[in-house]
C-alpha positions in Angstrom: 34.0 155.1 59.7 36.6 153.4 57.5 35.4 152.0 54.2 36.2 148.7 52.5 35.7 148.3 48.7 36.2 145.3 46.4 37.3 145.3 42.9 37.0 142.8 40.0 40.1 141.1 38.6 42.2 143.1 36.1 40.9 146.4 37.4 42.9 149.4 36.1 44.9 151.8 38.4 42.9 154.7 37.0 39.6 153.1 38.2 41.2 152.7 41.7 42.3 156.3 41.8 38.9 157.5 40.7 37.2 155.4 43.4 39.6 156.6 46.1 39.0 160.2 45.1 35.2 159.8 45.3 35.4 158.0 48.7 37.8 160.6 50.3 36.4 163.8 48.8 32.7 163.1 48.5 32.0 160.7 51.4 34.9 161.9 53.7 35.9 158.4 54.8 38.9 158.4 57.1 40.3 155.2 55.6 40.0 153.1 52.5 41.0 149.6 51.6 40.4 148.2 48.1 40.5 144.4 48.1 40.4 142.0 45.2 37.3 139.8 45.4 39.3 136.5 45.0 41.4 137.2 48.1 38.3 137.8 50.2 36.7 134.6 48.8 39.8 132.7 50.0 39.5 134.2 53.4 35.8 133.2 53.5 36.7 129.6 52.7 38.4 129.2 56.0 35.0 128.6 57.6 34.8 125.3 55.7 35.5 122.0 57.4 37.5 120.9 54.4 40.1 123.6 55.1 42.9 122.2 57.2 45.4 125.1 57.0 44.3 128.7 56.6 46.1 130.0 53.5 45.8 132.7 50.9 47.1 130.5 48.1 44.4 129.0 45.9 42.4 129.4 42.8 39.0 131.0 43.0 36.2 130.2 40.7 34.0 133.3 40.9 30.8 132.8 39.0 28.0 135.3 39.3 25.1 136.3 37.0 27.1 137.8 34.1 30.6 136.4 34.0 32.8 133.6 35.5 36.5 134.1 36.3 39.2 131.6 37.3 41.6 133.7 39.5 44.9 132.2 40.9 46.1 133.7 44.1 49.6 133.1 45.6 50.2 134.2 49.2 47.5 136.8 48.9 48.7 138.2 45.6 46.6 137.7 42.4 48.6 136.3 39.5 47.0 138.7 37.0 48.7 137.3 33.8 47.0 133.9 34.4 43.4 135.0 35.0 41.0 133.3 32.7 37.6 134.6 31.7 34.8 132.1 31.1 31.8 133.4 29.1 29.3 131.1 30.9 27.5 132.3 34.0 24.1 132.3 35.7 22.4 134.5 33.1 23.4 132.1 30.3 21.9 129.2 32.3 18.7 131.1 32.6 18.5 131.9 28.9 19.3 128.3 28.0 16.5 127.0 30.3 14.1 129.6 28.9 14.9 128.2 25.4 14.3 124.6 26.6 11.0 125.5 28.1 9.9 127.4 25.0 10.6 124.4 22.8 8.3 122.2 24.9 5.5 124.9 24.7 4.5 124.3 28.3 2.1 127.2 28.5 4.3 129.8 30.3 3.1 133.4 29.7 5.6 135.0 27.3 6.2 138.1 29.5 7.1 135.8 32.4 9.2 133.2 30.6 12.6 134.6 31.8 11.4 135.1 35.4 10.0 131.6 35.4 13.2 130.0 34.0 15.2 131.8 36.7 12.9 130.6 39.5 13.1 127.0 38.2 16.9 127.2 37.9 17.3 128.4 41.5 14.8 125.9 43.0 15.2 122.6 41.1 18.5 122.5 39.2 21.5 120.4 40.2 24.7 119.0 38.7 24.6 115.4 37.6 27.6 113.1 37.6 26.9 111.6 34.2 24.5 113.1 31.7 23.7 109.9 29.8 22.8 108.0 33.0 20.7 110.9 34.1 18.6 110.7 31.0 18.0 107.0 31.5 17.1 107.6 35.2 14.3 110.1 34.2 13.0 107.7 31.5 12.8 104.7 33.9 11.1 106.5 36.8 9.7 109.9 35.6 7.3 110.3 38.6 10.2 110.3 41.0 12.4 112.9 39.2 10.0 115.2 37.4 9.0 118.2 39.5 6.1 120.6 39.2 6.5 124.3 39.3 3.4 126.4 40.1 3.3 130.0 39.0 0.7 132.8 38.8 -0.1 134.7 35.6 0.6 138.4 36.1 -2.2 139.4 33.8 -5.2 137.3 34.8 -3.9 136.0 38.2 -4.5 132.4 37.2 -2.2 129.6 38.2 -0.2 127.6 35.7 1.7 124.4 36.4 4.9 123.3 34.6 6.5 119.9 34.6 10.2 120.3 35.1 12.2 117.3 33.8 15.4 117.2 31.9 15.9 120.9 32.4 16.9 120.2 36.0 20.3 119.0 35.0 20.6 120.2 31.4 20.7 123.9 32.6 23.8 123.8 34.8 25.5 121.2 32.5 26.6 124.0 30.3 29.5 124.7 32.8 30.9 121.3 31.7 29.5 121.2 28.2 29.4 124.9 27.1 28.8 124.0 23.5 25.2 123.3 24.5 24.6 127.1 24.8 27.6 128.7 23.2 29.1 127.1 20.1 32.0 129.5 20.1 33.3 128.3 23.5 34.2 124.6 23.8 36.3 124.4 27.0 34.7 122.9 30.1 35.2 124.7 33.4 37.5 121.9 34.6 39.7 122.3 31.6 39.9 126.0 32.1 40.9 125.6 35.8 43.6 123.1 34.8 44.9 125.5 32.1 45.0 128.4 34.5 47.0 126.4 37.1 49.4 125.1 34.4 50.1 128.7 33.3 51.1 129.7 36.9 54.7 129.3 38.3 55.6 125.7 38.9 56.2 126.1 42.6 52.6 127.1 43.3 50.8 124.6 41.2 50.3 121.9 43.8 49.0 124.4 46.4 46.6 125.7 43.8 45.2 122.2 42.9 44.8 121.6 46.6 42.7 124.7 47.2 40.1 125.3 44.5 37.6 127.7 46.1 34.1 128.3 44.8 32.5 131.7 45.1 29.3 133.3 43.7 25.7 132.3 43.3 26.2 130.3 40.2 28.4 127.8 42.0 25.6 126.9 44.5 24.1 124.1 42.4 24.1 120.8 44.3 27.1 118.6 43.6 28.9 121.3 41.6 32.0 121.1 43.7 32.0 117.3 43.6 31.7 117.2 39.8 34.4 119.8 39.3 36.8 117.9 41.6 36.2 114.6 39.8 36.7 116.1 36.3 39.7 118.1 37.4 41.3 115.0 39.0 40.8 113.1 35.8 42.6 115.7 33.8 45.5 115.8 36.2 45.8 112.0 36.5 45.7 111.7 32.7 48.6 114.1 32.4 50.6 112.1 35.0 50.0 108.8 33.3 51.1 110.3 30.0 54.3 111.6 31.6 55.0 108.1 32.9 54.3 106.5 29.6 56.6 108.9 27.7 59.4 108.2 30.1 59.0 104.4 29.5 58.2 103.8 33.2 61.4 105.3 34.4 59.7 108.4 36.0 56.8 108.0 38.3 55.3 111.4 39.1 54.1 112.1 42.6 50.3 112.1 42.8 48.7 115.6 42.8 46.0 116.2 45.5 42.9 118.0 44.0 40.4 119.5 46.4 37.5 121.8 45.7 36.3 123.8 48.7 32.6 124.4 49.3 31.1 126.1 52.3 27.7 127.5 53.5 28.7 131.1 52.9 29.6 130.4 49.3 27.0 132.6 47.7 28.2 135.7 49.6 31.8 134.6 50.0 33.3 138.0 48.9 31.1 140.0 51.3 31.7 137.5 54.1 35.5 137.5 53.6 35.5 141.3 53.7 33.5 141.2 56.9 36.0 138.8 58.5 38.9 141.0 57.4 37.4 144.3 58.5 36.3 142.9 61.9 39.9 142.0 62.9 42.3 144.4 64.6 44.9 143.4 62.1 43.0 145.1 59.3 43.6 148.5 60.8 47.2 148.3 59.7 46.3 147.7 56.0 44.1 150.8 55.3 45.2 153.3 52.8 46.7 155.5 55.6 45.6 159.1 56.5 49.2 159.9 57.4 50.3 159.3 53.8 48.4 162.4 52.8 45.3 160.8 51.3 42.9 163.0 53.2 39.4 164.3 52.5 39.6 167.5 50.6 42.9 166.7 48.9 42.4 166.1 45.2 45.0 164.1 43.3 45.4 167.0 40.9 46.7 169.2 43.8 49.9 167.3 44.3 52.0 168.5 47.2 50.1 171.8 47.8 48.6 170.4 50.9 45.2 169.8 52.5 42.8 172.2 54.1 43.2 172.1 57.9 39.5 171.5 58.6 39.8 168.1 57.0 42.5 166.8 59.3 41.3 164.0 61.5 40.4 165.3 65.0 40.6 161.9 66.7 44.0 161.0 68.0 43.0 157.3 67.9 43.2 157.4 64.1 46.9 158.2 64.3 47.7 155.5 66.9 47.7 152.9 64.1 50.5 154.6 62.3 52.4 155.1 65.6 52.1 151.4 66.5 53.4 150.5 63.1 56.3 153.0 63.5 57.2 151.8 67.0 57.0 148.1 66.3 59.7 147.0 63.8 59.5 144.7 62.0 55.9 144.9 60.8 54.5 141.5 61.9 50.8 141.8 61.4 50.5 141.4 57.7 54.2 140.8 57.0 54.4 143.6 54.5 52.0 141.9 52.1 49.2 144.4 52.0 50.4 146.4 49.0 49.0 149.8 48.7 46.0 149.8 46.4 47.3 152.7 44.4 50.8 151.2 43.9 52.1 148.2 42.0 51.9 144.6 43.3 54.2 143.5 46.0 55.0 147.1 47.1 54.3 147.7 50.8 51.8 150.4 51.8 53.4 153.7 52.8 52.5 153.1 56.4 55.0 150.2 56.5 57.9 152.4 55.5 57.4 154.3 58.8 58.6 151.3 60.8 62.3 152.0 60.1 62.2 155.8 60.7 63.2 156.8 64.2 64.1 160.3 65.5 67.6 161.4 64.5 68.1 158.6 61.9 68.3 159.2 58.2 65.3 158.2 56.2 65.7 154.9 54.5 64.5 154.7 50.9 61.5 152.6 50.1 61.8 149.7 47.7 61.7 150.7 44.0 58.3 150.1 42.5 57.9 147.8 39.5 56.3 150.6 37.5 58.0 154.0 37.0 54.7 155.8 37.1 54.2 157.2 40.6 50.8 156.9 42.2 48.8 160.1 41.8 46.9 160.1 45.1 49.9 159.4 47.4 50.8 163.0 47.9 51.3 164.3 51.4 50.5 167.6 53.1 53.5 169.7 54.2 52.2 169.7 57.8 53.4 166.1 58.1 56.9 166.7 56.6 56.7 163.6 54.5 60.0 162.9 52.7 60.1 161.3 49.3 63.0 159.2 48.2 64.3 159.1 44.6 62.4 155.9 44.0 59.1 157.6 44.8 58.6 156.0 48.2 57.3 157.8 51.3 59.0 158.1 54.6 57.2 159.5 57.7 59.1 161.2 60.5 58.1 159.6 63.8 58.7 162.8 65.7 56.2 164.7 63.4 53.6 161.9 64.0 54.0 162.3 67.7 53.7 166.0 67.5 50.5 165.9 65.4 49.0 163.4 67.8 49.7 165.6 70.8 48.2 168.6 69.0 45.0 166.8 68.1 44.8 165.4 71.7 45.1 168.9 73.1 42.2 170.1 70.9 
């Protein structure tokens, strides 16, 4: 069974190589595809009714328990130099709420304070549109807005009841006023998103503003997307007004559409996006291919010395994907965008280079990689007669693939 793995942004090539070595040698998986979490979250957002056109261009706000990232993606490629790290996530909200409850001395058992704060956060918290008006609303009608949380003391098994008031909106508010919990970080999440988009190439900025996708459990607070869209729209409109004022009214910028995408699979967006990708027949052309020599039993230290014959795939079906890719130029399914996980960005996977190789024709060199360092794992067994060009690319002889397929079929 093929294996699909995800990786965080800015993951190093060494980590990818180590992961691939473990999966192929220890678990004997026939195929591996390592995807960036942001790309899978974009694919999962296609289930939302807000999405009119399915695209892999957008900015993903991935917020979990420990960290939040703003990750811009253009046509399925992560713009790594523009990724921004935000030191505010679900754990910080839990600690902040624990501090608020302790200051009130509401009678929570000390050993259960963190667990209770987390339960209250997940059950009662929401994002308010205006923090000042929210305080006034609670003061005018406390019976309507104050909730009661009932817990059980783990020591004496007695119930305790807590009144949850301002904590309901003050906890998640640190996304937009991080100085409440972290005095060293003063940028709200809307300012960070705007800064990330402005640092991206100018031709992708409007599509990024139009497709802001939320991912992760810490983005599940009620009205989180609505508040982020409103604040981000204010920042963008203020910049446009300033440009018009500085030009003396001679230049009227075109309005920028800002849209934040929310959907029901938001908490597990990465997993759901990976499931969508793996369940399609198109995904079979994007695995790290067996024909490129990344086979179980071949260590990346062995280089071109080959692979033990007992580890060659016995099923002819596994080779049919490579044959289809070789027999069907040009490669239409992913349009050459699924760069090999062990190579540099925008370089096609080795299986794509097989499309131009036909029996009796000279091998065409693969495009030169952006990095001079060749991938360590992309070494091929001599049985497949893989030819390497001067640029480090891989060419597969179609006649050899057919021969290997017939041999495996005979067995």
